[in-house]
C-alpha positions as CSV (number, residue, x, y, z in Angstrom):
1,M,-20.2,16.7,8.9
2,T,-21.7,20.4,8.3
3,S,-19.8,21.7,11.6
4,V,-16.5,20.0,10.3
5,R,-16.7,21.6,7.1
6,A,-17.6,25.0,8.7
7,R,-14.5,24.7,11.0
8,W,-12.5,23.8,8.1
9,S,-13.7,26.5,5.9
10,V,-12.8,29.2,8.5
11,A,-9.3,27.7,9.4
12,P,-6.4,29.8,8.2
13,T,-4.9,28.9,4.9
14,G,-1.6,28.1,6.2
15,V,-3.1,25.6,8.8
16,R,-5.2,23.9,6.2
17,A,-2.1,23.5,4.0
18,A,-0.1,22.0,6.7
19,M,-2.9,19.5,7.4
20,V,-3.1,18.4,3.8
21,V,0.5,18.0,3.5
22,G,0.7,16.0,6.8
23,S,-2.0,13.8,5.7
24,L,-0.2,13.0,2.5
25,L,2.9,12.3,4.3
26,L,1.1,10.0,6.7
27,V,-0.7,8.0,4.0
28,A,2.8,7.4,2.3
29,M,4.3,6.5,5.4
30,L,1.5,4.0,6.1
31,A,1.8,2.5,2.8
32,V,5.6,2.1,2.7
33,T,5.4,0.4,6.2
34,F,2.6,-1.9,5.0
35,V,4.6,-2.9,1.8
36,D,7.8,-3.4,4.2
37,R,6.1,-5.4,6.9
38,A,4.2,-7.4,4.3
39,T,7.6,-8.4,2.6
40,R,10.2,-8.4,5.3
41,G,11.3,-11.7,6.9
42,R,8.9,-13.7,5.2
43,P,9.5,-17.3,6.2
44,V,10.5,-19.5,3.4
45,S,8.3,-22.7,3.0
46,S,9.8,-26.3,2.9
47,E,9.0,-26.4,-0.6
48,E,11.3,-23.3,-1.5
49,T,14.1,-24.6,0.8
50,Q,14.1,-28.1,-0.7
51,G,17.2,-28.2,-3.0
52,S,18.3,-24.5,-2.5
53,A,21.9,-23.9,-2.4
54,R,21.2,-21.0,0.0
55,S,19.3,-23.0,2.5
56,T,20.7,-24.5,5.7
57,A,17.5,-26.5,6.1
58,A,17.7,-30.3,6.2
59,N,16.4,-30.4,2.6
60,G,18.6,-27.5,1.4
61,T,21.8,-28.0,-0.5
62,K,24.0,-25.3,1.0
63,A,26.4,-28.0,2.4
64,F,26.9,-29.1,-1.1
65,R,28.0,-25.4,-2.4
66,L,30.3,-25.2,0.7
67,L,31.7,-28.5,-0.4
68,L,32.4,-27.5,-3.9
69,E,34.0,-24.2,-2.5
70,N,36.1,-26.3,-0.2
71,Y,37.6,-27.9,-3.4
72,R,38.2,-24.6,-5.1
73,V,35.1,-24.7,-7.2
74,S,33.8,-21.4,-7.7
75,T,30.1,-21.0,-7.1
76,A,27.2,-18.6,-7.9
77,S,23.5,-18.2,-7.8
78,L,21.4,-17.5,-10.7
79,D,19.4,-14.6,-9.4
80,R,17.7,-14.0,-12.6
81,R,15.2,-16.1,-14.5
82,V,16.3,-19.4,-15.8
83,T,15.5,-17.9,-19.4
84,S,18.6,-15.7,-19.1
85,V,21.1,-18.5,-18.4
86,G,22.6,-18.2,-22.0
87,Q,23.5,-14.3,-21.2
88,V,24.8,-14.7,-17.7
89,V,26.4,-18.2,-17.5
90,P,29.6,-19.3,-19.5
91,T,29.3,-22.7,-21.2
92,T,32.4,-23.6,-19.2
93,A,30.3,-23.9,-16.1
94,A,28.1,-26.3,-14.7
95,L,24.4,-25.4,-14.1
96,M,22.5,-27.0,-11.3
97,V,18.9,-26.8,-11.6
98,L,17.6,-28.3,-8.3
99,N,13.9,-29.1,-7.8
100,I,12.4,-26.4,-10.1
101,S,9.1,-27.9,-11.2
102,F,7.0,-27.3,-14.3
103,P,9.4,-25.3,-16.3
104,S,8.2,-23.1,-18.9
105,D,8.7,-23.6,-22.6
106,R,11.2,-20.7,-22.6
107,A,13.1,-22.1,-19.6
108,R,13.5,-25.5,-21.1
109,A,14.6,-24.0,-24.5
110,A,17.3,-21.9,-22.8
111,V,18.6,-24.6,-20.9
112,R,18.8,-27.0,-23.5
113,E,20.3,-24.3,-25.8
114,F,23.1,-23.7,-23.0
115,A,23.7,-27.5,-23.0
116,A,23.9,-27.7,-26.7
117,R,26.6,-24.9,-26.8
118,G,28.8,-27.1,-24.4
119,G,27.3,-26.6,-20.8
120,R,26.9,-29.1,-18.3
121,V,23.6,-29.1,-16.6
122,V,22.2,-31.2,-13.6
123,V,18.6,-31.3,-13.3
124,S,16.9,-33.1,-10.1
125,G,13.4,-34.0,-9.1
126,N,10.7,-36.1,-10.5
127,D,10.1,-33.4,-13.3
128,A,13.5,-33.5,-14.4
129,A,12.7,-35.4,-17.5
130,A,10.3,-32.3,-18.6
131,W,13.6,-30.5,-19.4
132,L,14.3,-32.9,-22.4
133,T,12.4,-32.9,-25.8
134,S,13.0,-36.5,-26.5
135,D,14.2,-39.8,-25.1
136,R,12.7,-39.0,-21.6
137,P,13.3,-41.6,-19.1
138,S,10.2,-42.7,-16.9
139,P,10.2,-42.4,-13.3
140,V,9.6,-45.4,-11.0
141,Q,9.3,-45.6,-7.2
142,G,12.5,-46.2,-5.4
143,T,12.8,-49.5,-3.3
144,S,16.1,-49.2,-1.7
145,H,17.7,-46.4,0.5
146,T,21.1,-47.3,-0.8
147,V,22.0,-47.3,-4.5
148,R,25.1,-48.0,-6.5
149,V,25.8,-45.2,-9.1
150,R,28.6,-45.1,-11.8
151,L,29.6,-41.6,-12.7
152,G,33.2,-41.2,-13.4
153,G,33.6,-43.6,-10.5
154,D,31.7,-46.2,-8.5
155,F,29.6,-44.6,-5.5
156,L,27.5,-46.1,-2.9
157,V,24.8,-43.4,-2.4
158,Q,22.3,-43.1,0.4
159,T,19.0,-41.7,-0.5
160,D,15.2,-41.5,1.1
161,G,14.3,-44.1,-1.5
162,T,12.0,-41.6,-3.2
163,A,12.6,-42.5,-7.0
164,R,14.6,-43.8,-9.8
165,W,14.7,-43.8,-13.5
166,R,13.5,-46.8,-15.5
167,S,16.4,-48.2,-17.8
168,P,17.1,-51.3,-19.4
169,N,19.7,-52.1,-16.6
170,G,17.2,-51.6,-13.9
171,P,16.3,-48.5,-11.9
172,Q,19.0,-45.8,-12.1
173,L,19.4,-42.9,-9.9
174,V,21.3,-40.8,-12.5
175,V,20.8,-40.8,-16.4
176,T,22.9,-38.8,-18.8
177,R,21.7,-37.5,-22.2
178,R,23.9,-35.7,-24.8
179,I,22.7,-32.5,-26.0
180,G,24.7,-30.9,-28.9
181,R,28.4,-30.3,-27.5
182,G,27.1,-30.5,-23.9
183,E,25.2,-33.0,-21.7
184,M,22.2,-33.0,-19.2
185,L,22.4,-35.3,-16.0
186,L,19.0,-36.0,-14.7
187,V,18.9,-37.0,-10.9
188,A,15.8,-38.7,-9.9
189,D,16.2,-38.2,-6.3
190,D,18.3,-35.2,-5.0
191,T,18.2,-36.3,-1.2
192,P,21.9,-37.4,-1.4
193,L,22.8,-33.6,-2.1
194,Q,20.7,-32.3,0.6
195,N,22.2,-31.1,4.0
196,S,20.8,-34.0,6.0
197,L,22.5,-36.7,3.8
198,L,25.4,-35.3,2.1
199,G,27.8,-36.7,4.9
200,R,26.4,-40.3,4.4
201,R,28.2,-43.0,2.4
202,D,29.7,-41.8,-0.6
203,N,27.1,-38.8,-1.1
204,A,29.8,-36.1,-1.0
205,A,31.9,-38.0,-3.6
206,F,28.9,-38.4,-5.9
207,A,28.1,-34.6,-5.6
208,L,31.5,-33.5,-6.8
209,A,31.3,-36.0,-9.6
210,L,28.0,-34.4,-10.6
211,A,30.2,-31.1,-11.2
212,G,32.5,-33.1,-13.1
213,S,35.8,-31.3,-14.2
214,R,34.0,-27.8,-14.2
215,R,35.6,-25.2,-12.0
216,E,32.6,-23.1,-11.8
217,V,29.1,-24.1,-10.6
218,V,25.9,-22.0,-10.7
219,F,22.8,-22.8,-8.8
220,A,19.4,-21.9,-10.3
221,D,17.2,-23.3,-7.5
222,A,13.8,-22.2,-6.5
223,A,14.8,-20.0,-3.5
224,S,17.6,-18.1,-5.2
225,T,15.3,-14.9,-4.9
226,A,12.7,-16.1,-2.4
227,S,14.2,-14.5,0.6
228,S,17.2,-12.6,-0.4
229,E,15.6,-9.1,-0.7
230,T,13.4,-7.4,1.7
231,G,11.2,-4.3,1.8
232,W,10.6,-2.5,-1.4
233,D,13.1,-4.5,-3.4
234,A,10.9,-7.9,-2.7
235,V,7.7,-6.5,-4.2
236,P,7.1,-8.1,-7.5
237,S,7.5,-5.9,-10.4
238,G,4.0,-6.0,-11.5
239,W,2.8,-4.9,-7.9
240,K,5.2,-2.0,-8.0
241,I,3.7,-0.9,-11.4
242,A,0.1,-1.2,-9.9
243,L,1.0,0.7,-6.7
244,I,2.6,3.6,-8.5
245,G,-0.1,3.6,-10.9
246,G,-2.7,3.7,-8.2
247,A,-0.9,6.5,-6.5
248,F,-0.8,8.7,-9.6
249,A,-4.4,8.0,-10.2
250,L,-5.3,9.0,-6.7
251,L,-3.3,12.0,-7.1
252,L,-5.2,13.1,-10.3
253,T,-8.4,12.4,-8.8
254,T,-7.5,14.6,-5.8
255,I,-6.4,17.4,-7.8
256,A,-9.6,17.1,-10.2
257,R,-12.1,16.7,-7.3
258,G,-10.5,18.5,-4.3
259,R,-11.2,22.2,-3.6
260,R,-8.4,24.9,-3.5
261,I,-6.8,25.3,-0.1
262,G,-7.5,29.3,-0.2
263,N,-10.7,31.0,-1.1
264,A,-11.1,32.4,-4.5
265,E,-10.3,36.4,-4.8
266,P,-13.4,38.2,-5.5
267,S,-13.7,39.9,-8.9
268,E,-15.4,43.0,-7.3
269,R,-15.6,44.7,-4.0
270,L,-18.1,43.0,-1.6
271,L,-21.0,45.4,-0.4
272,D,-22.1,45.4,3.3
273,P,-25.1,43.2,4.2
274,P,-28.6,45.0,3.9
275,R,-29.5,46.9,7.1
276,R,-32.5,44.4,7.5
277,A,-30.1,41.5,7.6
278,T,-28.0,43.3,10.3
279,A,-31.1,43.9,12.3
280,D,-32.2,40.4,12.2
281,V,-29.0,39.1,13.2
282,L,-28.7,41.5,16.2
283,A,-32.3,40.7,17.2
284,G,-31.6,37.0,17.1
285,G,-28.6,37.7,19.4
286,L,-30.5,39.7,21.7
287,E,-33.4,37.1,21.9
288,R,-30.7,34.4,22.8
289,S,-29.3,36.5,25.5
290,R,-32.5,35.8,27.6
291,H,-32.7,39.6,28.7
292,P,-33.5,41.6,25.7
293,A,-35.6,44.1,27.8
294,L,-32.6,44.9,29.9
295,A,-30.2,45.3,27.0
296,L,-32.9,47.6,25.1
297,D,-34.0,49.7,28.1
298,A,-32.1,52.8,26.8
299,L,-33.6,52.5,23.4
300,G,-37.2,52.1,24.8
301,T,-36.5,55.3,26.9
302,A,-35.2,57.3,23.9
303,A,-38.2,56.5,21.9
304,R,-40.6,57.3,24.6
305,R,-38.9,60.6,25.2
306,H,-39.5,61.5,21.5
307,I,-43.3,60.7,21.6
308,I,-43.7,62.8,24.8
309,D,-42.0,65.6,23.3
310,L,-43.6,65.3,20.0
311,A,-47.2,65.0,21.5
312,R,-46.6,67.5,24.3
313,L,-47.5,64.8,27.0
314,E,-46.8,64.9,30.6
315,P,-43.4,63.3,31.5
316,D,-45.0,60.7,33.5
317,A,-47.7,59.8,30.9
318,D,-49.0,56.3,31.0
319,G,-48.7,53.6,28.3
320,P,-52.1,53.8,26.7
321,A,-51.5,57.7,26.4
322,L,-47.9,57.0,24.6
323,V,-49.3,54.3,22.3
324,A,-52.2,56.6,21.3
325,A,-50.0,59.6,20.7
326,A,-47.7,57.3,18.6
327,V,-50.5,55.9,16.5
328,A,-51.9,59.4,16.0
329,A,-48.4,60.5,14.8
330,G,-48.7,57.8,12.1
331,W,-46.7,54.9,13.5
332,D,-47.4,51.4,13.1
333,P,-49.5,50.0,16.0
334,E,-47.0,47.1,16.6
335,D,-44.1,49.7,16.9
336,A,-46.1,52.0,19.0
337,A,-46.9,48.9,21.4
338,A,-43.3,48.2,21.6
339,L,-42.7,51.6,23.6
340,V,-44.6,50.1,26.6
341,N,-44.4,46.4,26.3
342,P,-41.0,45.0,27.2
343,P,-39.4,43.0,24.3
344,T,-39.5,39.2,24.8
345,D,-39.0,37.6,21.2
346,R,-37.4,38.4,17.9
347,T,-40.5,40.1,16.6
348,S,-41.0,42.7,19.7
349,V,-37.2,43.3,19.5
350,L,-37.5,44.3,15.9
351,A,-40.5,46.4,16.6
352,L,-38.5,48.4,19.4
353,G,-35.7,48.8,17.1
354,R,-37.7,50.4,14.4
355,A,-39.6,52.6,16.8
356,Y,-36.1,53.8,18.0
357,A,-34.7,54.2,14.3
358,R,-38.0,56.3,13.7
359,S,-37.6,58.4,16.7
360,Q,-33.9,59.2,15.8
361,R,-34.9,60.3,12.3
362,G,-37.5,62.5,13.6
363,M,-40.2,61.1,11.6
364,T,-44.0,61.7,12.5
């Protein structure tokens, strides 16, 4: 880690800036790719396709929607929440609420208000009765796969025999409740409207009868927004807020905790390092060279010549005579010994350096 920091600190400012910007872009691209991969092409479950007017699965109802359009009935999907039905669906239309289980109180109130203002609402599934506040029918288990339904006509409808509504006249597939100026039709078993059974018996005619005389039908099914969007658009709003807030917090943390890309400008001129520090650095480098004696041979020769001239010795004077003359001249014994002993470590290199420096100053 220390070596990485050292290399980072000596890197040019432009290189460090490019690396930081590139890293941020890489993180952003990875985050977008993760979100896109996590939401793109998510297969819709069988529970979501059941009753969906956008699904071609066996339990979907897209064939029902195409049947209505074939009879010049305008169709649409309620892409917003059911609670907004009063603002986006006119009361002249029929609202199909197919297999939306456990509605919220707001959703139930919005649909009832839509019906009270003259709308026609068709709700299917075992939980259809929950959309009513009173006079709720009780579901019973179906026993026959074929049931007769009277709804503006007499239809022989084929189902999978899942459920019926309890009534004084026996089990019924459909019950109608008046709400204000409109009505709500509760279908206990919506399998006659599904793609797999719509072509059987009188199921298609029964499906058209549910729409009544309305020339517009709006589907508010569970899969209206389950797979129509991909990528960032498919991410829930709460997740978007969390991701953006987390990125903003990370940016603030980086700014607060991170170091500046460039070094701070010094407030005053930097002085050269002390001579001793320079000598220590040079001595260490010579020691690591493994041949300090060869590198410092010229320094030793110049220092010895100075002592010979100072003490008036013979040019070929031996080592002990040189050391004795240097000590007599007031030199430190360690520095004097460096004149004749080849330097092998940092201490001896520094001693020879001091001897040479003293000889150049002409000190005695």
